[in-house]
C-alpha positions in Angstrom: 61.8 -116.0 10.0 63.9 -115.6 13.1 61.2 -116.0 15.5 63.3 -115.1 18.8 64.6 -111.9 16.9 61.0 -111.0 16.2 59.8 -111.4 19.8 63.0 -109.5 20.9 62.0 -106.5 18.7 58.1 -106.8 19.6 58.8 -106.9 23.4 61.8 -104.3 23.3 63.9 -106.7 25.3 67.5 -108.1 24.8 67.8 -111.0 22.5 69.6 -113.1 25.1 66.5 -112.5 27.4 64.1 -114.1 24.7 66.7 -117.0 24.0 66.7 -117.8 27.7 63.0 -117.5 28.0 62.2 -119.6 25.0 64.5 -122.3 26.2 63.3 -122.5 29.7 59.6 -122.6 28.1 60.7 -125.4 25.9 62.2 -127.4 28.8 58.7 -127.6 30.3 59.0 -124.8 33.0 55.9 -122.9 33.9 55.6 -118.9 33.7 55.2 -118.5 37.4 58.4 -120.7 37.9 60.4 -118.9 35.5 59.2 -115.4 36.7 60.1 -116.1 40.3 63.0 -118.6 40.3 64.9 -118.0 37.0 65.2 -114.1 37.2 69.1 -114.4 36.5 68.6 -116.4 33.3 65.8 -114.0 31.8 67.0 -110.6 33.3 64.0 -110.5 35.5 61.3 -110.8 32.9 58.2 -110.6 34.8 54.7 -112.7 34.5 53.2 -110.3 32.3 56.2 -110.0 29.8 56.7 -113.9 29.8 53.0 -114.6 28.9 53.1 -112.1 26.0 56.5 -113.9 24.8 54.8 -117.2 25.4 51.7 -116.1 23.3 53.8 -114.6 20.7 56.0 -117.7 20.5 52.9 -119.9 19.8 51.5 -117.7 17.1 54.8 -117.4 15.2 55.7 -121.1 15.5 52.1 -121.7 14.1 52.8 -119.4 11.3 56.0 -121.0 10.3 54.2 -124.3 10.1 51.6 -122.8 7.9 54.4 -121.4 5.5 55.7 -124.8 5.4 52.4 -126.3 4.4 51.8 -123.8 1.9 55.3 -123.9 0.3 54.9 -127.8 0.1 51.4 -127.5 -1.5 52.5 -125.1 -4.2 55.8 -127.1 -4.7 53.8 -130.2 -5.4 51.8 -128.4 -8.1 55.2 -127.4 -9.6 54.3 -123.8 -9.4 56.9 -122.6 -6.7 59.3 -119.8 -7.9 62.2 -118.4 -5.9 60.4 -115.1 -5.8 57.1 -116.7 -4.4 59.0 -118.6 -1.9 60.9 -115.6 -0.5 57.4 -113.7 -0.3 55.9 -116.5 1.8 58.9 -116.9 4.0 59.0 -113.2 4.6 55.3 -112.9 5.4 54.8 -111.8 9.2 50.9 -112.6 9.4 48.5 -115.6 8.7 46.5 -113.1 6.5 49.7 -112.4 4.4 50.3 -116.2 3.8 46.7 -116.7 2.8 46.7 -113.9 0.2 49.9 -115.5 -1.3 48.3 -118.9 -1.2 45.0 -118.1 -2.6 45.8 -118.4 -6.4 47.3 -121.9 -5.5 44.8 -123.3 -3.1 42.7 -126.1 -4.5 39.4 -124.5 -5.1 35.7 -125.7 -5.1 34.2 -125.3 -8.7 33.9 -121.7 -9.3 32.6 -119.8 -12.4 36.3 -119.4 -13.4 37.0 -123.2 -13.1 33.8 -124.0 -15.3 35.2 -121.5 -17.8 38.7 -123.1 -17.8 37.1 -126.5 -18.4 35.2 -125.0 -21.3 38.5 -124.0 -22.9 38.1 -120.2 -22.3 41.4 -119.6 -20.6 43.3 -118.6 -23.9 40.6 -116.0 -24.7 41.1 -114.5 -21.1 44.8 -114.4 -21.7 44.4 -112.7 -25.1 42.1 -110.0 -23.4 44.6 -109.7 -20.5 47.5 -109.1 -23.0 45.7 -106.1 -24.3 47.5 -106.2 -27.8 44.6 -107.6 -30.2 43.4 -105.5 -33.0 40.1 -107.5 -33.0 37.0 -106.5 -31.5 35.3 -108.6 -28.7 32.7 -110.4 -30.9 35.6 -111.6 -33.5 37.8 -112.7 -30.7 35.0 -114.7 -28.9 33.5 -116.4 -32.1 36.7 -118.9 -32.3 35.8 -120.2 -28.8 32.1 -121.0 -29.2 31.8 -124.8 -28.9 28.4 -126.3 -28.1 30.0 -129.4 -27.1 31.8 -127.8 -24.4 28.7 -125.8 -23.4 29.6 -122.4 -24.9 26.7 -121.9 -27.2 27.3 -118.2 -27.9 29.8 -115.3 -28.3 28.3 -113.8 -25.2 28.6 -116.9 -23.2 32.2 -117.1 -24.4 33.0 -113.5 -23.5 31.5 -114.0 -19.9 33.4 -117.1 -19.2 36.6 -115.3 -20.2 35.6 -112.3 -17.9 35.0 -114.8 -15.0 38.5 -116.3 -15.4 40.0 -112.6 -15.6 37.7 -111.7 -12.3 39.2 -114.6 -10.5 42.8 -113.7 -11.5 42.5 -110.1 -10.1 40.8 -111.3 -7.0 43.6 -113.9 -6.2 46.4 -111.3 -6.7 48.0 -110.6 -3.2 49.3 -107.2 -3.9 46.0 -105.9 -5.0 44.2 -107.3 -2.0 46.6 -105.9 0.4 46.4 -102.3 -1.0 42.3 -102.9 -0.9 42.6 -104.2 2.7 44.6 -101.1 3.7 42.3 -98.6 1.9 39.2 -99.9 3.5 40.8 -99.9 6.9 41.8 -96.3 6.6 38.8 -95.1 4.6 36.0 -97.4 5.3 33.1 -97.0 7.5 31.3 -99.6 9.8 27.5 -99.1 9.6 24.6 -100.7 11.3 20.7 -100.3 11.0 17.7 -101.9 12.7 15.8 -104.8 11.2 12.8 -103.3 13.2 13.4 -99.6 14.1 10.0 -99.8 16.1 11.3 -102.5 18.4 12.8 -101.6 21.8 16.0 -103.2 22.5 19.6 -102.3 24.3 20.9 -101.8 20.8 18.9 -98.4 20.2 22.1 -96.6 20.0 23.1 -98.8 16.9 19.8 -98.5 15.0 21.4 -95.9 12.7 25.1 -95.8 13.5 28.0 -95.4 11.5 31.8 -94.9 12.3 35.2 -95.0 10.5 36.7 -98.5 10.8 39.8 -96.9 12.0 38.3 -95.2 15.1 35.6 -97.8 16.2 36.3 -98.6 20.1 36.5 -102.4 20.9 33.1 -102.5 23.0 31.2 -101.0 20.2 32.5 -103.7 17.7 31.5 -106.5 20.3 28.1 -104.5 21.0 27.3 -104.4 17.0 28.5 -108.1 16.6 25.9 -109.3 19.4 23.1 -107.0 17.9 23.8 -108.8 14.6 23.9 -112.2 16.2 20.7 -111.5 17.8 19.1 -110.5 14.6 18.6 -107.1 15.9 21.1 -105.1 13.5 22.4 -105.5 10.0 25.9 -104.4 9.9 28.2 -103.8 7.0 31.5 -102.4 6.1 31.1 -99.6 3.6 34.4 -99.4 1.5 35.7 -96.2 -0.5 34.6 -98.3 -3.8 35.2 -95.6 -6.2 38.7 -95.2 -5.0 39.4 -98.9 -5.2 37.8 -99.3 -8.5 40.0 -96.6 -9.8 43.3 -98.2 -8.2 42.3 -101.7 -9.8 41.6 -100.3 -13.3 44.7 -98.6 -13.2 46.7 -101.8 -12.3 44.7 -104.1 -14.7 44.3 -101.8 -17.8 47.9 -101.0 -19.0 47.1 -100.2 -22.5 44.4 -98.0 -24.0 42.9 -100.7 -26.2 39.3 -100.0 -27.4 38.9 -103.9 -28.1 39.9 -104.7 -24.3 39.7 -102.0 -22.0 35.8 -101.9 -21.8 36.0 -105.9 -21.2 38.6 -105.3 -18.5 36.5 -102.8 -16.8 33.6 -105.1 -16.6 36.0 -107.9 -15.1 37.4 -105.3 -12.7 34.1 -104.3 -11.3 32.6 -108.0 -11.2 36.0 -109.2 -9.4 35.5 -106.3 -6.7 31.8 -106.5 -6.2 31.5 -110.2 -6.2 34.5 -111.6 -4.9 36.9 -109.3 -3.2 34.7 -106.9 -1.3 32.8 -109.7 0.7 36.1 -111.3 1.5 37.8 -108.1 2.5 34.8 -107.1 4.7 34.6 -110.4 6.3 38.4 -110.3 7.0 38.1 -106.8 8.3 35.2 -107.7 10.5 37.2 -110.6 11.9 40.4 -108.3 12.5 38.2 -105.9 14.4 36.5 -108.4 16.3 39.9 -110.3 17.2 41.4 -107.0 18.4 38.3 -106.1 20.5 38.2 -109.4 22.1 41.9 -109.3 22.8 41.3 -105.9 24.5 38.2 -107.2 26.4 40.2 -110.4 27.4 43.0 -108.1 28.7 40.6 -105.9 30.7 38.8 -109.1 32.1 42.2 -110.5 33.1 43.3 -107.4 34.9 40.1 -107.1 36.6 40.1 -110.7 37.6 43.6 -110.3 39.1 42.3 -107.4 41.3 39.4 -109.4 42.6 41.5 -112.5 43.4 44.1 -110.3 45.2 41.7 -108.6 47.4 43.1 -109.0 51.0 41.5 -111.7 53.0 39.8 -110.7 56.3 41.5 -113.2 58.7 40.4 -114.2 62.3 36.8 -113.3 62.0 33.7 -115.5 62.5 31.7 -114.5 59.3 27.9 -115.1 58.4 27.3 -115.7 54.8 24.0 -114.5 53.5 22.8 -115.6 50.2 19.6 -113.3 49.6 16.3 -114.4 47.9 12.7 -113.6 47.8 10.3 -116.5 47.8 12.7 -119.2 48.5 14.0 -117.4 51.6 17.5 -116.2 52.6 20.1 -118.9 53.1 22.5 -118.2 56.0 25.9 -120.0 56.9 28.0 -119.3 59.8 31.7 -119.9 59.0 34.6 -120.0 61.7 37.8 -118.2 61.2 39.4 -121.4 59.5 36.5 -121.6 56.8 34.8 -124.5 58.7 30.9 -124.3 58.5 29.4 -124.1 61.9 25.7 -123.7 61.3 23.3 -122.9 58.6 19.5 -122.0 58.3 16.9 -120.2 56.2 15.0 -117.0 57.1 12.1 -115.3 55.4 12.5 -111.7 55.9 11.8 -110.7 52.2 8.8 -110.5 50.0 6.3 -112.5 50.3 6.8 -112.0 54.0 4.8 -110.9 57.1 5.8 -108.9 60.1 5.7 -112.1 62.2 8.3 -113.6 59.5 10.4 -110.4 59.7 10.7 -110.5 63.5 11.4 -114.2 63.6 14.2 -113.7 61.1 15.6 -111.0 63.0 15.6 -113.0 66.3 17.4 -116.0 64.4 20.0 -113.6 63.2 20.7 -112.1 66.7 20.8 -115.7 68.1 23.3 -116.9 65.6 25.5 -113.8 66.0 25.5 -114.2 69.9 26.1 -118.1 69.8 29.0 -118.0 67.4 30.3 -114.6 68.2 29.8 -113.4 64.7 31.8 -109.9 63.8 30.9 -109.8 60.4 28.2 -110.4 57.7 29.0 -111.0 54.1 25.8 -110.2 52.1 25.7 -111.4 48.5 24.7 -108.6 45.9 22.1 -110.6 44.0 18.3 -110.5 44.1 16.9 -109.2 47.2 20.2 -108.0 48.4 18.9 -104.4 48.9 15.9 -105.7 51.0 18.3 -108.0 53.0 20.7 -105.2 53.8 17.5 -103.2 55.1 16.7 -106.0 57.4 20.6 -106.4 58.7 20.8 -102.7 59.3 17.2 -102.4 61.5 18.4 -105.3 63.5 21.7 -103.8 64.2 20.0 -100.5 65.0 17.6 -102.1 67.3 20.1 -104.5 69.1 23.3 -102.3 69.1 25.4 -105.6 68.4 28.9 -104.7 67.3 28.6 -106.3 63.9 29.5 -104.8 60.6 28.5 -106.1 57.1 30.2 -106.1 53.6 28.5 -106.7 50.3 30.3 -108.9 48.0 30.1 -110.0 44.6 28.1 -113.3 44.5 29.0 -113.8 40.9 29.7 -117.5 40.2 28.3 -118.6 43.7 25.3 -120.3 42.2 27.6 -121.8 39.5 29.8 -123.3 42.2 27.0 -124.4 44.4 25.6 -126.5 41.9 28.9 -127.8 40.8 30.4 -131.3 41.4 33.0 -129.8 43.5 30.6 -128.2 45.9 28.7 -131.5 46.2 31.8 -133.2 47.2 32.9 -130.3 49.7 29.4 -130.2 51.3 27.5 -133.5 50.4 24.7 -132.9 53.1 23.9 -129.0 52.0 21.6 -127.9 49.6 22.7 -125.5 46.8 21.5 -122.5 48.9 23.5 -123.5 51.9 26.5 -124.0 49.8 26.1 -120.6 48.1 25.7 -119.1 51.7 29.0 -120.8 52.6 30.8 -119.7 49.5 29.8 -116.0 50.1 31.2 -116.1 53.6 34.4 -117.6 52.5 35.0 -115.3 49.6 35.2 -112.7 52.2 37.7 -114.5 54.6 39.8 -115.6 51.7 38.7 -114.3 48.1 41.4 -116.3 46.3 40.8 -119.7 47.9 37.1 -119.6 47.4 37.2 -117.8 43.6 39.7 -120.5 42.2 36.6 -123.0 42.7 34.7 -121.0 40.0 35.1 -120.9 36.4 36.8 -117.8 35.9 34.4 -116.7 33.0 31.6 -117.0 35.7 33.1 -114.4 38.1 31.4 -111.5 36.3 34.3 -108.8 35.9 34.1 -108.4 32.2 31.9 -107.5 29.3 30.9 -109.6 26.3 32.6 -112.5 27.7 30.1 -115.1 26.2 30.6 -113.4 22.6 34.2 -113.9 22.2 37.0 -116.7 21.5 36.2 -118.9 24.6 39.5 -121.0 24.2 41.6 -117.7 24.1 39.4 -116.1 27.2 39.8 -119.6 29.0 43.6 -119.6 28.6 44.2 -115.9 29.7 42.1 -116.2 32.6 43.7 -119.5 33.6 46.9 -117.8 33.4 45.7 -114.9 35.6 44.6 -117.2 38.2 47.7 -119.3 38.0 50.1 -116.1 38.5 47.9 -115.0 41.5 47.9 -118.3 43.3 51.7 -118.6 42.9 52.4 -114.9 43.8 50.4 -115.6 47.0 51.5 -119.2 47.7 49.5 -122.0 49.5 49.7 -123.9 52.7 50.4 -127.4 51.7 48.7 -128.8 54.7 45.4 -127.0 54.3 45.0 -126.2 50.5 42.1 -127.7 48.7 42.4 -129.5 45.2 41.2 -126.6 43.4 43.8 -124.3 45.0 46.6 -126.9 44.4 45.7 -127.3 40.9 46.8 -123.8 39.9 50.1 -124.3 41.4 53.2 -124.5 39.2 53.7 -128.0 37.9 50.7 -129.4 39.4 48.1 -131.3 37.5 44.5 -131.8 38.9 45.5 -135.5 39.2 48.7 -134.7 41.3 46.5 -132.2 43.3 44.0 -135.2 44.2 47.1 -137.4 45.0 48.6 -134.5 47.3 45.3 -134.3 49.1 44.9 -138.0 49.2 48.5 -138.6 50.7 47.7 -135.9 53.0 44.5 -137.8 54.4 46.3 -141.1 54.7 49.8 -139.9 56.2 48.8 -137.0 58.1 50.3 -133.4 57.6 53.4 -132.6 55.8 56.3 -131.7 57.9 58.8 -131.1 54.9 58.8 -130.2 51.4 60.8 -133.4 50.3 58.0 -135.5 51.3 56.3 -134.3 48.1 58.3 -136.7 46.2 56.6 -139.6 47.9 53.1 -138.4 46.2 52.1 -140.5 43.4 52.9 -139.1 39.9 54.9 -136.1 41.6 58.3 -136.4 40.1 61.6 -134.4 40.2 60.5 -132.1 37.5 57.0 -131.4 39.1 58.7 -130.9 42.5 61.2 -128.4 40.9 58.2 -126.3 39.5 55.8 -126.6 42.6 58.1 -126.7 45.8 58.8 -122.9 46.2 55.0 -122.1 46.1 54.0 -124.7 48.6 54.4 -123.6 52.3 54.6 -125.8 55.5 54.2 -124.0 58.7 55.6 -125.4 61.8 57.5 -128.2 59.7 60.9 -129.6 60.1 62.8 -126.8 58.4 61.8 -123.2 59.0 62.7 -122.6 55.4 59.6 -124.6 54.1 57.4 -121.9 55.5 59.0 -119.2 53.0 59.1 -118.9 49.3 63.0 -119.8 49.2 63.2 -122.7 46.7 64.9 -125.9 48.1 67.4 -125.7 45.4 68.5 -122.3 47.3 68.6 -123.9 50.8 72.3 -124.5 51.0 73.0 -120.8 49.8 70.5 -119.6 52.3 71.9 -121.7 55.1 75.4 -120.3 54.2 74.1 -116.7 54.2 72.4 -117.2 57.5 75.8 -118.7 58.9 77.7 -115.6 57.5 75.1 -113.3 59.1 74.9 -115.2 62.4 71.1 -115.8 61.9 69.5 -118.6 63.8 66.6 -120.5 62.2 64.4 -119.4 65.1 64.9 -115.9 64.0 63.3 -116.2 60.7 60.6 -113.7 60.4 62.0 -111.2 63.3 64.7 -109.8 61.0 63.2 -106.4 60.1 66.0 -104.3 58.6 68.1 -107.2 57.4 68.1 -105.8 53.9 69.5 -102.5 54.9 72.4 -104.3 56.7 74.0 -105.8 53.5 76.1 -103.3 51.6 77.2 -105.1 48.6 74.6 -107.7 47.2 76.8 -108.4 44.3 79.9 -109.4 46.3 77.9 -111.5 48.6 75.9 -113.1 45.8 79.2 -114.3 44.2 80.4 -115.7 47.5 77.2 -117.7 47.7 77.4 -118.8 44.0 74.0 -117.5 43.4 72.5 -114.6 41.4 71.9 -111.2 43.0 68.1 -111.2 42.3 67.8 -114.5 44.0 69.7 -113.3 47.0 67.7 -110.4 47.2 64.6 -112.4 47.2 66.1 -114.8 50.0 66.9 -111.8 52.2 63.3 -110.7 51.7 61.8 -113.8 52.8 64.1 -114.0 55.8 62.8 -110.6 57.0 59.1 -111.6 56.4 58.6 -115.0 55.4 55.6 -115.9 52.8 54.6 -112.2 52.9 51.1 -111.9 51.4 51.3 -109.4 48.6 47.4 -109.0 49.1 48.3 -107.0 52.3 49.1 -104.1 50.1 45.6 -103.9 48.5 42.7 -101.7 49.7 40.7 -103.3 52.3 37.1 -103.8 51.6 34.5 -101.2 53.0 32.8 -102.4 56.2 29.4 -100.9 56.5 27.0 -100.4 59.5 24.4 -98.4 57.7 22.4 -98.2 54.3 21.3 -95.9 51.8 18.5 -96.1 49.4 18.6 -95.0 45.7 16.0 -92.4 46.6 18.4 -90.9 49.4 21.1 -90.1 46.9 20.9 -86.3 46.0 23.1 -84.7 43.3 26.3 -83.4 44.6 26.5 -86.0 47.4 30.1 -87.3 48.0 30.4 -91.0 49.0 33.0 -93.8 49.3 32.6 -96.6 47.3 34.3 -99.8 45.7 35.2 -100.4 42.2 33.3 -103.6 41.1 33.9 -103.7 37.5 36.1 -101.8 34.9 35.0 -101.8 31.3 36.2 -100.0 28.1 34.0 -96.8 28.5 33.9 -96.5 32.4 33.8 -97.9 35.9 30.8 -99.5 37.9 31.1 -98.5 41.7 29.3 -99.8 44.7 28.2 -96.9 46.9 26.2 -99.0 49.4 22.8 -99.0 47.4 21.6 -102.0 45.5 22.5 -100.6 42.0 26.2 -99.7 41.2 26.6 -96.4 39.9 28.7 -95.7 36.6 31.6 -93.5 36.4 32.0 -92.7 32.9 35.5 -92.5 31.3 35.2 -88.7 30.8 34.4 -88.3 34.6 37.6 -90.3 35.9 39.9 -87.4 36.0 40.3 -83.6 35.2 44.1 -83.9 35.4 44.6 -85.9 32.2 43.2 -87.5 29.1 42.2 -91.0 30.1 42.5 -93.6 27.2 41.3 -96.5 29.3 39.7 -96.7 32.8 42.3 -98.9 33.9 44.9 -96.3 33.9 43.2 -94.8 36.8 41.5 -97.4 38.8 41.2 -101.1 39.2 38.7 -103.6 40.8 38.6 -103.6 44.7 39.9 -100.0 44.7 38.0 -97.8 47.3 37.5 -94.3 45.7 35.7 -91.2 46.5 32.8 -90.1 44.1 30.2 -87.5 43.6 26.6 -88.0 42.6 25.9 -86.5 39.1 22.3 -87.9 38.7 19.8 -90.4 39.6 17.3 -92.1 37.4 15.0 -94.0 39.5 12.8 -95.3 36.7 15.8 -96.6 34.7 17.6 -97.6 38.0 20.8 -95.6 36.8 23.3 -93.7 39.1 25.7 -91.4 37.1 28.8 -90.6 39.3 32.3 -88.6 38.9 35.3 -88.9 40.5 36.3 -85.5 39.6 35.4 -83.8 42.9 
């Protein structure tokens, strides 16, 4: 297989783009680096395209390795024909290779292998030839052999049929047709093991759906129900149609002596060998597809969450709500430094005295540190805490607003080794409150400290391939961090680890170097960091910023390899280094980018990137994202009325809808059918993304079940 050609066709790009990208990957370049600094080589393939290419490249290379192993194994058995070699070499999936290998795979002892050991293979071959004029009993008599364990005619015939059943089962062409028929015409069903028992799987207690139509989230739901021993799940195949097909393939002559036997062998082969394995394959294929879809949604949600705009220049009070153990508060200055921490007890079990004391403490902290924003976690007791905040603000008239932030992963972080190193003198509650404050100031810098799987913007994440999920989410975080770039003199080890070309060991060495030698003043100093060689420098330098350093270009995303061309450009355009960042409209003054790029001996895309950086150095792509909703009042669920129109923030996007925070403790659900009146919505991500601020209308409120139904069709 020509792997590069295959990828070219799949991604619908040019062959030269694929060749260039594969070559760059094989040279050890990272996806963010290739995407940002090798645009000319790849024809400006973006991060998403490059990651798909990388994924397919790995799959197809593993497939070729598998083919080589299979060919070698069959060849060593002396059974490799030219035709079989061609079939294996042309196979495009692991399943197709496995089908072709099945007859030659070393088998554990089966009924067929036992029968072969008993000398019954010649009898099986006679039946398969369908040319004998002897009846079954006569045929089998010759093969009765007590020494070999064949005591009767019946046992001889059964052994021969076991061999034939396995021959039928091992036929790759038959399996392909049966698999396709089951996919097209089969159904997936589920029933409850205990129909009286109340569970979240009640929708699946008596459920069936065509295999071809089942949505990914329903596949994952029935899988989980099955794993929790609530459901029995089956693939129901079009058995009659399949048996008819198999009989036509196997019974090629109308011979009364062999046809009845072959019918029995076909039926046994399908029921005992083919159907269970095909059902497992289909379940696995459905699960893999569902997982891939869920992982993709999780990745897109995570990207939006990480790319939420930071709230800069504000002193923030982080509030980790709780009942019995009290609410933990942490005041954090505009740079993220923790100024103060305390615990208050305004939530149950409480007293009027404790509530009054909590409000007073809150006022004192706000006045002492000039707090302008409260970042409230959305966990247990959030609703009650929010009421305390609003009451206090109404009573005092203090010019403070609050934001409810997702605290998903805050408890994971606060109990981590990293948090212990960062805040050695704090308990987990104090660390959590500080994290909740910081994730409002700079969501990206704070959320990279948490395992992406714990951030809470997916569905069924614990039920899927953890390796694949982890790799995808790591790629998302890596892309986000590199898009934004980091300040080399303030970035944490956690943040640096996601920078292109920097391992965790190098990240620690950068911070150690910074602590020993003081702040970095130019990018070249990175080469003095232990284990950071020329290749790592090439990969990371453009994503690391130095503000107020020796060279103004170090504060931009211009790569050091392009400094000479940039300086020539500045000389041509009569730009002094001091003016970098104050060159609004520069891009419009350049008439012919192609000609200028040639003069500077650089690519046109690189030139455009350089000009954009000179105009606005280290521009933050997060600035274009919707800002969080700042609140100063609160609604309760019972305050919601049908028809009420509210502003909300999209908290999570899943296959069947969108969860929106509308300022009450419970997020409301906009079902996929309620997202748009203008077009059919195949997936919610076509319409909204995590962090979007949207207008919604209340459709219904179920106080008992704590469910809010919303619509965006207003």
